[in-house]
C-alpha positions, -999 to 999 in steps of 0.1 A, spaced: 45 641 -650 27 624 -620 5 656 -616 -5 656 -650 -14 618 -647 -35 626 -615 -51 657 -632 -60 635 -661 -75 608 -638 -94 635 -619 -109 647 -651 -119 612 -663 -135 604 -629 -156 638 -630 -167 632 -664 -180 595 -656 -198 605 -623 -215 635 -642 -228 609 -666 -264 617 -666 -268 648 -643 -276 686 -648 -273 703 -682 -239 706 -696 -224 674 -683 -208 647 -701 -223 615 -705 -202 583 -703 -173 583 -727 -190 594 -759 -187 630 -749 -226 635 -752 -241 668 -735 -269 661 -711 -302 676 -722 -318 707 -701 -355 698 -710 -355 718 -743 -387 710 -761 -383 709 -802 -414 705 -822 -407 693 -859 -428 709 -886 -450 685 -902 -433 690 -937 -397 683 -919 -408 650 -901 -388 617 -907 -404 584 -900 -394 569 -865 -371 539 -868 -383 504 -865 -374 495 -832 -379 459 -817 -365 435 -792 -366 420 -758 -382 438 -731 -372 439 -696 -392 409 -686 -378 390 -719 -411 394 -740 -408 407 -777 -421 442 -782 -418 465 -813 -428 499 -817 -445 489 -848 -473 477 -826 -483 514 -818 -486 521 -855 -516 546 -866 -514 560 -830 -497 590 -814 -471 573 -794 -447 584 -764 -411 570 -767 -390 575 -735 -352 567 -735 -339 563 -701 -318 546 -678 -324 537 -639 -288 549 -629 -295 587 -646 -307 609 -620 -329 630 -645 -346 597 -655 -353 591 -618 -367 625 -614 -393 625 -644 -404 590 -637 -434 601 -615 -442 627 -644 -442 597 -670 -465 579 -648 -487 608 -645 -488 615 -682 -495 580 -688 -526 583 -665 -538 614 -681 -533 600 -718 -550 566 -714 -553 559 -751 -518 568 -760 -493 540 -759 -458 548 -742 -428 527 -753 -397 529 -733 -360 523 -744 -338 513 -716 -302 518 -725 -267 510 -710 -283 495 -678 -283 463 -658 -316 444 -664 -324 434 -627 -316 470 -616 -340 485 -644 -368 458 -635 -366 470 -598 -369 506 -607 -396 502 -633 -415 482 -601 -406 509 -577 -419 538 -600 -450 519 -614 -441 526 -648 -471 513 -668 -452 503 -701 -427 480 -716 -394 492 -724 -369 477 -748 -338 464 -730 -309 478 -748 -279 475 -724 -255 486 -755 -275 517 -763 -274 504 -800 -310 513 -805 -302 549 -807 -280 548 -839 -314 541 -856 -323 577 -847 -291 589 -864 -305 607 -894 -339 615 -878 -332 636 -846 -302 641 -823 -304 621 -790 -277 632 -767 -283 613 -739 -312 599 -716 -336 611 -705 -350 621 -740 -385 617 -749 -399 617 -782 -437 622 -795 -445 600 -826 -472 613 -849 -501 591 -860 -482 586 -895 -451 570 -874 -430 603 -879 -409 620 -850 -431 653 -842 -415 664 -809 -385 657 -789 -376 668 -752 -339 664 -744 -336 662 -709 -363 658 -682 -398 660 -690 -427 670 -671 -463 655 -672 -479 690 -682 -453 694 -710 -456 657 -723 -494 659 -722 -496 692 -740 -472 680 -765 -489 647 -771 -526 664 -775 -509 690 -801 -497 665 -820 -528 644 -820 -548 676 -831 -524 676 -863 -498 700 -848 
């Protein structure tokens, strides 16, 4: 019996340590599968309205996704402890530079505020993020798109509907291309 307990503890530790890593790894205790960068473009007729997201930013200011209404918007779901999130940060900064008229809106989930703020400063992320330590904001997407784990990036069209999703790490070129396609009506 002690061997079974040790094996179960080892499995639990492995799942916890791989919480946000390579494709196929588990995330936390929810059993989600980490994304592998797969891009899904949603047909215009099948798009659902993005949820209303509002709350406190990492700096304690009130922010709302509705402030970007009428604009193609990038929403990035991330956490500073997430290795793929750290890896894609430079690409998000580059995409924001290439898309100066496109608002970016971050959602920092299951995180520590001080560590997340330090991460934002060190990476130079040029946009606000909703601070959501419980990850509850992801429930608002439940009937719209499947969000497995961070990082996940959404492109919202001018009508406020989810037009594209990248499950996993995104590159600057992929994100810029998606935003430009959505802006052209794709």
